[in-house]
The first five atom37 places (N, CA, C, CB, O) and aatype in JSON, in Angstrom:
{
  "aatype": [12, 9, 2, 11, 3, 12, 16, 9, 7, 5, 19, 10, 1, 10, 18, 14, 5, 16, 19, 14, 19, 13, 10, 3, 10, 7, 12, 8, 4, 10, 7, 4, 14, 15, 15, 16, 12, 6, 15, 9, 6, 7, 0, 0, 1, 16, 8, 7, 11, 3, 19, 3, 3, 10, 19, 11, 5, 10, 2, 11, 19, 9, 19, 6, 2],
  "atom_mask": [
    [1, 1, 1, 1, 1],
    [1, 1, 1, 1, 1],
    [1, 1, 1, 1, 1],
    [1, 1, 1, 1, 1],
    [1, 1, 1, 1, 1],
    [1, 1, 1, 1, 1],
    [1, 1, 1, 1, 1],
    [1, 1, 1, 1, 1],
    [1, 1, 1, 0, 1],
    [1, 1, 1, 1, 1],
    [1, 1, 1, 1, 1],
    [1, 1, 1, 1, 1],
    [1, 1, 1, 1, 1],
    [1, 1, 1, 1, 1],
    [1, 1, 1, 1, 1],
    [1, 1, 1, 1, 1],
    [1, 1, 1, 1, 1],
    [1, 1, 1, 1, 1],
    [1, 1, 1, 1, 1],
    [1, 1, 1, 1, 1],
    [1, 1, 1, 1, 1],
    [1, 1, 1, 1, 1],
    [1, 1, 1, 1, 1],
    [1, 1, 1, 1, 1],
    [1, 1, 1, 1, 1],
    [1, 1, 1, 0, 1],
    [1, 1, 1, 1, 1],
    [1, 1, 1, 1, 1],
    [1, 1, 1, 1, 1],
    [1, 1, 1, 1, 1],
    [1, 1, 1, 0, 1],
    [1, 1, 1, 1, 1],
    [1, 1, 1, 1, 1],
    [1, 1, 1, 1, 1],
    [1, 1, 1, 1, 1],
    [1, 1, 1, 1, 1],
    [1, 1, 1, 1, 1],
    [1, 1, 1, 1, 1],
    [1, 1, 1, 1, 1],
    [1, 1, 1, 1, 1],
    [1, 1, 1, 1, 1],
    [1, 1, 1, 0, 1],
    [1, 1, 1, 1, 1],
    [1, 1, 1, 1, 1],
    [1, 1, 1, 1, 1],
    [1, 1, 1, 1, 1],
    [1, 1, 1, 1, 1],
    [1, 1, 1, 0, 1],
    [1, 1, 1, 1, 1],
    [1, 1, 1, 1, 1],
    [1, 1, 1, 1, 1],
    [1, 1, 1, 1, 1],
    [1, 1, 1, 1, 1],
    [1, 1, 1, 1, 1],
    [1, 1, 1, 1, 1],
    [1, 1, 1, 1, 1],
    [1, 1, 1, 1, 1],
    [1, 1, 1, 1, 1],
    [1, 1, 1, 1, 1],
    [1, 1, 1, 1, 1],
    [1, 1, 1, 1, 1],
    [1, 1, 1, 1, 1],
    [1, 1, 1, 1, 1],
    [1, 1, 1, 1, 1],
    [1, 1, 1, 1, 1]
  ],
  "atom_positions": [
    [[3.53, 11.05, -20.36], [2.23, 10.34, -20.47], [2.38, 8.8, -20.6], [1.46, 10.87, -21.69], [3.36, 8.31, -21.14]],
    [[1.47, 8.14, -20.14], [1.54, 6.65, -20.19], [0.86, 6.15, -21.48], [0.85, 6.0, -18.92], [-0.17, 6.67, -21.9]],
    [[1.52, 5.06, -22.1], [0.94, 4.48, -23.35], [0.85, 3.02, -23.18], [1.78, 4.81, -24.6], [1.52, 2.45, -22.32]],
    [[0.05, 2.4, -23.95], [-0.24, 0.9, -23.89], [0.99, 0.04, -24.1], [-1.27, 0.52, -24.96], [0.99, -1.15, -23.77]],
    [[1.98, 0.6, -24.63], [3.24, -0.16, -24.93], [4.24, -0.2, -23.74], [3.95, 0.48, -26.14], [5.16, -1.02, -23.72]],
    [[4.03, 0.66, -22.8], [4.87, 0.76, -21.62], [4.67, -0.5, -20.75], [4.54, 2.05, -20.81], [3.59, -1.09, -20.77]],
    [[5.69, -0.92, -19.99], [5.56, -2.17, -19.14], [4.94, -1.61, -17.83], [7.04, -2.97, -18.87], [5.09, -0.44, -17.48]],
    [[4.27, -2.51, -17.16], [3.7, -2.24, -15.85], [4.84, -1.68, -14.93], [3.03, -3.56, -15.24], [4.62, -0.71, -14.21]],
    [[6.01, -2.3, -14.95], [7.11, -1.97, -14.18], [7.55, -0.47, -14.47], [0.0, 0.0, 0.0], [7.9, 0.25, -13.54]],
    [[7.53, -0.05, -15.69], [7.93, 1.34, -16.05], [6.94, 2.28, -15.44], [7.99, 1.55, -17.62], [7.28, 3.26, -14.78]],
    [[5.67, 1.95, -15.68], [4.67, 2.88, -15.11], [4.7, 3.05, -13.62], [3.34, 2.44, -15.48], [4.53, 4.16, -13.11]],
    [[4.93, 1.9, -12.89], [5.06, 1.95, -11.44], [6.29, 2.77, -10.97], [5.15, 0.53, -10.91], [6.23, 3.52, -10.0]],
    [[7.42, 2.57, -11.73], [8.57, 3.29, -11.29], [8.38, 4.81, -11.67], [9.87, 2.66, -11.93], [8.84, 5.65, -10.89]],
    [[7.81, 5.17, -12.69], [7.69, 6.52, -13.09], [6.47, 7.27, -12.32], [7.5, 6.54, -14.65], [6.54, 8.45, -11.95]],
    [[5.4, 6.49, -12.13], [4.27, 6.99, -11.48], [3.63, 6.15, -10.5], [3.37, 7.32, -12.38], [2.57, 5.56, -10.74]],
    [[4.3, 6.08, -9.33], [3.83, 5.16, -8.22], [2.32, 5.54, -7.82], [4.83, 5.3, -6.89], [1.6, 4.71, -7.26]],
    [[1.95, 6.65, -8.09], [0.52, 7.03, -7.78], [-0.49, 6.33, -8.55], [0.29, 8.45, -7.99], [-1.68, 6.54, -8.31]],
    [[-0.12, 5.51, -9.47], [-1.06, 4.67, -10.23], [-1.43, 3.36, -9.68], [-0.53, 4.43, -11.49], [-2.27, 2.64, -10.23]],
    [[-0.8, 3.05, -8.57], [-0.99, 1.75, -7.96], [-2.47, 1.51, -7.73], [-0.21, 1.63, -6.65], [-3.02, 0.48, -8.12]],
    [[-3.16, 2.53, -7.03], [-4.58, 2.3, -6.75], [-5.51, 1.92, -8.01], [-5.11, 3.56, -6.08], [-6.51, 1.21, -7.91]],
    [[-5.06, 2.49, -9.2], [-5.81, 2.19, -10.41], [-5.79, 0.73, -10.66], [-5.27, 2.93, -11.61], [-6.84, 0.12, -10.86]],
    [[-4.55, 0.09, -10.66], [-4.37, -1.25, -10.94], [-5.13, -2.01, -9.93], [-2.94, -1.62, -10.98], [-5.9, -2.9, -10.3]],
    [[-4.99, -1.74, -8.68], [-5.65, -2.47, -7.66], [-7.15, -2.42, -7.7], [-5.18, -2.01, -6.4], [-7.83, -3.43, -7.55]],
    [[-7.67, -1.23, -7.9], [-9.25, -1.08, -8.08], [-9.71, -1.93, -9.23], [-9.71, 0.47, -8.38], [-10.85, -2.4, -9.18]],
    [[-8.94, -2.18, -10.26], [-9.37, -2.87, -11.41], [-9.11, -4.46, -11.16], [-8.6, -2.31, -12.7], [-9.36, -5.25, -12.07]],
    [[-8.67, -4.83, -10.08], [-8.42, -6.29, -9.76], [-7.04, -6.8, -10.39], [0.0, 0.0, 0.0], [-6.76, -7.99, -10.46]],
    [[-6.23, -5.8, -10.84], [-4.95, -6.16, -11.41], [-3.94, -6.16, -10.33], [-4.55, -5.23, -12.54], [-3.31, -5.13, -10.09]],
    [[-3.74, -7.23, -9.67], [-2.89, -7.35, -8.58], [-1.47, -7.87, -8.93], [-3.52, -8.21, -7.61], [-0.79, -8.44, -8.08]],
    [[-1.07, -7.67, -10.13], [0.15, -8.2, -10.82], [1.29, -7.22, -10.57], [-0.09, -8.38, -12.38], [2.3, -7.34, -11.26]],
    [[1.2, -6.24, -9.6], [2.13, -5.23, -9.42], [3.49, -5.77, -8.99], [1.62, -4.28, -8.47], [4.53, -5.25, -9.4]],
    [[3.47, -6.77, -8.18], [4.68, -7.36, -7.72], [5.09, -8.68, -8.54], [0.0, 0.0, 0.0], [6.06, -9.37, -8.24]],
    [[4.34, -8.9, -9.46], [4.54, -10.13, -10.22], [5.83, -10.01, -11.03], [3.33, -10.41, -11.15], [6.03, -8.92, -11.56]],
    [[6.77, -11.03, -11.22], [7.95, -10.87, -12.03], [7.62, -10.47, -13.53], [8.75, -12.17, -11.98], [8.39, -9.78, -14.18]],
    [[6.55, -10.9, -13.97], [6.22, -10.59, -15.42], [5.89, -9.18, -15.56], [5.03, -11.43, -15.96], [5.89, -8.64, -16.67]],
    [[5.59, -8.48, -14.41], [5.17, -7.01, -14.63], [6.37, -6.15, -15.13], [4.6, -6.37, -13.24], [6.15, -5.03, -15.6]],
    [[7.62, -6.66, -15.01], [8.69, -5.91, -15.47], [8.82, -6.02, -16.99], [9.92, -6.35, -14.8], [9.51, -5.2, -17.6]],
    [[8.15, -7.02, -17.63], [8.23, -7.2, -19.09], [6.88, -7.09, -19.69], [8.84, -8.56, -19.46], [6.82, -6.85, -20.89]],
    [[5.82, -7.21, -19.04], [4.45, -7.16, -19.61], [4.09, -5.79, -19.99], [3.42, -7.71, -18.65], [4.39, -4.88, -19.21]],
    [[3.46, -5.53, -21.12], [3.01, -4.26, -21.46], [1.65, -4.0, -20.85], [2.99, -4.12, -22.92], [0.95, -4.94, -20.47]],
    [[1.25, -2.76, -20.75], [-0.02, -2.35, -20.25], [-1.1, -3.1, -21.06], [-0.18, -0.8, -20.34], [-2.08, -3.65, -20.55]],
    [[-0.82, -3.07, -22.41], [-1.77, -3.7, -23.35], [-1.94, -5.22, -22.94], [-1.23, -3.56, -24.88], [-3.05, -5.71, -22.77]],
    [[-0.89, -5.84, -22.82], [-0.83, -7.33, -22.48], [-1.6, -7.58, -21.15], [0.0, 0.0, 0.0], [-2.44, -8.47, -21.06]],
    [[-1.28, -6.8, -20.18], [-1.88, -6.91, -18.83], [-3.38, -6.77, -18.94], [-1.3, -5.82, -17.85], [-4.15, -7.55, -18.37]],
    [[-3.77, -5.78, -19.66], [-5.26, -5.5, -19.82], [-5.91, -6.64, -20.44], [-5.55, -4.25, -20.67], [-6.97, -7.08, -20.0]],
    [[-5.29, -7.16, -21.5], [-5.88, -8.41, -22.29], [-5.96, -9.48, -21.24], [-4.92, -8.94, -23.6], [-7.02, -10.08, -21.12]],
    [[-4.97, -9.75, -20.51], [-5.0, -10.91, -19.65], [-5.99, -10.75, -18.58], [-3.68, -11.17, -19.06], [-6.55, -11.77, -18.16]],
    [[-6.28, -9.62, -18.11], [-7.28, -9.35, -17.07], [-8.67, -8.88, -17.59], [-6.73, -8.31, -16.13], [-9.54, -8.4, -16.86]],
    [[-8.79, -9.07, -18.92], [-10.12, -8.7, -19.56], [-10.54, -7.25, -19.41], [0.0, 0.0, 0.0], [-11.72, -6.97, -19.2]],
    [[-9.6, -6.34, -19.5], [-9.86, -4.87, -19.3], [-9.64, -4.3, -20.65], [-8.9, -4.16, -18.2], [-8.91, -4.85, -21.47]],
    [[-10.34, -3.12, -20.9], [-10.16, -2.4, -22.02], [-8.92, -1.58, -21.93], [-11.3, -1.62, -22.27], [-8.82, -0.77, -21.01]],
    [[-7.95, -1.73, -22.84], [-6.68, -1.11, -22.66], [-6.69, 0.4, -22.77], [-5.75, -1.66, -23.62], [-5.97, 1.12, -22.07]],
    [[-7.62, 0.89, -23.77], [-7.72, 2.41, -23.84], [-8.39, 2.95, -22.63], [-8.5, 2.89, -25.08], [-8.06, 4.08, -22.27]],
    [[-9.23, 2.34, -22.0], [-9.82, 2.84, -20.73], [-8.8, 2.84, -19.67], [-11.03, 2.01, -20.27], [-8.68, 3.81, -18.93]],
    [[-8.03, 1.75, -19.56], [-7.0, 1.71, -18.55], [-5.96, 2.69, -18.67], [-6.4, 0.48, -18.53], [-5.58, 3.27, -17.65]],
    [[-5.43, 2.96, -19.86], [-4.51, 4.06, -20.09], [-5.12, 5.44, -19.83], [-4.01, 3.99, -21.49], [-4.39, 6.33, -19.39]],
    [[-6.32, 5.65, -20.06], [-6.9, 6.77, -19.78], [-7.11, 7.07, -18.22], [-8.07, 6.75, -20.49], [-7.0, 8.2, -17.76]],
    [[-7.39, 6.05, -17.55], [-7.51, 6.14, -16.05], [-6.09, 6.4, -15.55], [-8.13, 4.77, -15.38], [-5.93, 7.27, -14.7]],
    [[-5.05, 5.74, -16.01], [-3.71, 5.88, -15.5], [-3.2, 7.38, -15.81], [-2.76, 4.75, -16.18], [-2.57, 8.02, -14.96]],
    [[-3.46, 7.83, -16.93], [-3.0, 9.18, -17.33], [-3.82, 10.28, -16.46], [-3.23, 9.4, -18.97], [-3.29, 11.33, -16.11]],
    [[-5.06, 9.98, -16.16], [-5.83, 10.94, -15.3], [-5.22, 11.06, -13.98], [-7.27, 10.52, -15.12], [-5.11, 12.16, -13.43]],
    [[-4.81, 9.95, -13.44], [-4.15, 9.99, -12.07], [-2.85, 10.75, -12.12], [-3.86, 8.53, -11.52], [-2.6, 11.53, -11.2]],
    [[-1.99, 10.6, -13.15], [-0.72, 11.33, -13.15], [-0.93, 12.81, -13.41], [0.23, 10.74, -14.19], [-0.12, 13.62, -12.96]],
    [[-1.99, 13.18, -14.13], [-2.25, 14.67, -14.28], [-2.84, 15.22, -13.03], [-3.2, 14.97, -15.48], [-2.59, 16.38, -12.72]],
    [[-3.59, 14.5, -12.33], [-4.2, 15.11, -11.04], [-3.17, 15.13, -9.91], [-5.49, 14.27, -10.54], [-3.28, 15.94, -8.99]],
    [[-2.18, 14.25, -9.97], [-1.26, 14.2, -8.87], [0.11, 14.78, -9.31], [-1.11, 12.73, -8.37], [1.04, 14.83, -8.51]]
  ]
}
């Protein structure tokens, strides 16, 4: 399961099917160098997104796929 402390890089490596979630939310930081170090929580804050909602959406995708 994905949690808010994981980095974007970790999530993408483990669960590439989550890419559309990030893109649909306007979070185009997937290839950004900071994505390897930035947590899901930090990225959500930077992009003005609710971290709990983001984690919920990401986990829904990995369960369905």
